[in-house]
Every structure is written in structure tokens, then in C-alpha cells.
C-alpha positions, 0 to 999 in steps of 0.5 A: 725109524718111527711109527710116524714115518710113512710105511714105505720109508720104514721098510726102506730104512729096515732094508738099508739098516741091514745093508749098511750093517753087513747083515745083507751083504753084496749079492744077498737076495732080499725078501720078496715084496709079498713077504715085506708087505706081510711083515709090515702090514702094508700093500705090496705096492707100498713094499714095491715103492721102498724097494724101487727107491733103493734100486734108484739109489744104487743099493739094490738091483733087480734081476728079472725072474730071480729077485732083488739083490744087494749091489756090490756098493762100490763108491758111486757118483752120478755121471750127469751131475756134480755132487759133493763127494763128502756128502756122497760118502756120508749118505752111505753111512761111511766116514769121509776124510781127505788129504790136501797134497797141494793148494797153490797159485801156479802159471798155466801150462799149455794143457791147463790153459787150453782146458781152462780157456786162459792164456799160457802163463796166466796165474791160476789156482791149483789143488791136489786132494785125496778123498777117502771113504773109511780111510781108503782112497776113492778119488784123486782130485787134481783141480785148476780154478780161474781166480778171476771168477773164484778169487777166494778159492785158496783161502778155503780150509780144504780139510773142512770143505771140499773144492766142490763146496767152495766153488758152488758157494762162490759160483753156482754151477750152471753147465758141465762137461764130462769125459770118462776114460779107463786108464792105468795110473802112473807110479805117483798116482798109484801110490796116492791111491794105494793101488798097483800100477797095473790096476785100472782106474776111471779118469773123469775130466770135468769142466764146470761153468757158472753162467757163461764163465768157465770156472774150473777144470779138474781131473778126477782119478778113481780106483776101478775096483772101488768106484763106479759112475752111474747115469739114469734118465726118466722118460715120460710115459707114452 
């Protein structure tokens, strides 16, 4: 934090530092706008902007009549967008790592062929990767890619670059489809995600297009107690 920063960013960083250090733990009530405005010598409107930014980013939640509180900070992704999971983890101030379980060329079975829009038996690329936040698994990514549109996919070093980074660099995403379900993990998935088979998961089936080309089909499985999906929309004022 520097004096050359806008004042609202100084307040925002002050609050963020306390959240990320654990001083403001989950469900902790932050100081009210009036107190922050007095502490930083700014208007209440400036303090409100700092808090509003952190609410929109998922760090804080407002409760009418009670105040503003720190969220439980489960790992989180936007539902209506595709973001690089490594960037999401690092933006939370945490350590990202992954374990590459498979990186291979296979022939498409009935389900993969249907989801990826190819014929059964077509050669497709397959990766299976566990994504970790502070060494704790938060996502199992099971992805299939059409090599016609991303021919160099398997040449990537997935220990350094996520599949999302590789796909976006080769074929920028123009359209996407999400299907979200609550599921129980099978024994192998539970082992990879270090959880019990009776614990619920969030399963996201995602297909992505680049222009008119369907380039990727992925199933993303997250432990339900460690992950959440967020959707927000901004409506024009009337």
C-alpha cells in the first residue's frame, strides 16, 4: 500500500490484508463504513466503494440491519465465465499446484463422441488433472479436446500451464455451456480429492467453442465443502 494509491484502494487493501492473514476470520464483522472513513480521513462514500468491491469479489457479504461480514472463502469460480483456476488461487493469495494424472491420445467412446461432436472412434486428446490450493485438492479436471482445432494440446507442459491457458492461447473461447449438478464421488474420485464417498461434490460439465468450432468437453468435480460457484449480473438503472 502506498500514499499514491487512491484512498479507496488503500482501505480495500487494508481489509484484504486482514482477511488473508486470518485476523478477520470467516464470519468476522468488519468495522462500519463510518469508522473506516474516519480512520482513513475520507468520505463515507469512499469507504463504501472499498467495501462494495470486496463484496463483488466474494470476500465480504452484507447482511441487512446487521453489518458486513467476511465470507467463508471457499474456493470460488464465476459460473458464467471461464477463468484460469491457477489465477483464481493466486488472486486469493494462496499457492497453486497440480498433479497431472493422464495426458494422452485416445479414441472417443459414445459419451465423449456425443459431447465433443465427433464420431465414435475418433482420435481425441485427454487430460486428467488434480488442481490444488495450498496443497489441498479443489478440482478434478477430466478434459477431452478435439485435436483438429488444438493440434498441439498434448505438447504443453501441464505442470506449468493449465489446460485453460493452453486452449485460450490456441483457440480463444467465444461460447460456452455449463451444466451444474450435485453428485457423490466414486471411490477413485474421492481418493484423488481426499474426501469421503458420502460427501457431496459439485460437478460442472463444460463445453467450449472457438467461433463455430466445438473444441473441448470437460467434467470438473469439486468437493462441495471446499468450493462454490458464483453468478452475478448487473442490471441498468431504471
